[in-house]
C-alpha positions as CSV (number, residue, x, y, z in Angstrom):
1,M,0.0,0.0,0.0
2,D,1.3,3.4,-0.9
3,M,1.4,5.9,2.0
4,M,-1.5,8.3,2.2
5,N,-1.5,11.6,4.1
6,C,-4.6,13.1,5.6
7,V,-6.2,15.6,3.2
8,C,-7.4,17.8,6.1
9,C,-4.4,18.0,8.5
10,G,-1.6,16.5,6.4
11,S,-0.8,13.9,9.1
12,D,0.7,10.5,8.1
13,A,-1.2,8.7,10.9
14,V,-3.7,7.3,8.5
15,T,-5.4,3.9,8.6
16,E,-7.2,2.2,5.7
17,R,-10.8,1.3,6.3
18,P,-12.1,-2.1,5.3
19,E,-15.0,-0.8,3.2
20,V,-14.7,1.0,-0.1
21,T,-16.8,3.7,-1.7
22,A,-19.7,3.0,-4.2
23,Q,-17.2,3.4,-7.1
24,G,-14.6,1.2,-5.5
25,Y,-12.2,3.7,-4.1
26,R,-10.3,2.9,-0.9
27,R,-11.4,4.7,2.3
28,F,-9.1,6.1,5.0
29,R,-9.4,7.6,8.5
30,C,-6.9,10.0,10.1
31,R,-6.0,9.0,13.7
32,D,-5.0,12.6,14.5
33,C,-8.0,14.7,13.4
34,G,-10.5,11.8,13.1
35,R,-11.7,12.7,9.6
36,Q,-12.6,10.1,7.0
37,F,-11.7,10.5,3.3
38,N,-11.1,8.4,0.2
39,E,-8.2,8.2,-2.2
40,R,-10.0,10.7,-4.5
41,S,-10.6,13.3,-1.8
42,G,-8.9,16.7,-2.1
43,G,-8.6,16.4,-5.9
44,V,-10.5,18.1,-8.7
45,L,-12.4,14.9,-9.5
46,N,-13.7,14.4,-5.9
47,R,-17.4,15.0,-6.5
48,T,-17.7,13.6,-10.0
49,S,-20.0,10.6,-10.6
50,L,-17.8,9.0,-13.2
51,P,-14.6,7.0,-12.6
52,S,-11.3,8.9,-13.2
53,D,-10.2,6.6,-16.0
54,I,-13.4,7.3,-18.0
55,I,-12.9,11.1,-17.5
56,A,-9.3,10.8,-18.6
57,F,-10.3,8.9,-21.7
58,V,-12.9,11.4,-22.7
59,I,-10.4,14.3,-22.3
60,F,-7.9,12.4,-24.3
61,C,-10.3,11.8,-27.1
62,R,-11.4,15.5,-27.1
63,C,-7.7,16.6,-27.3
64,A,-6.9,14.1,-30.0
65,T,-9.6,15.4,-32.3
66,A,-8.9,19.1,-31.7
């Protein structure tokens, strides 16, 4: 597992939760601040309903035809 830092406080005291999100992303909990987040939190694609690989493919296709 690659090391994940808390997106809220930046701490490296993070544990991985056993459950995953509806789209299959890993979930984490910070032992310092108590916040829960997933591997997509803090990024520009956090609240999108499509998986990241689909979004990347669409952007690639749009750039390739431009």
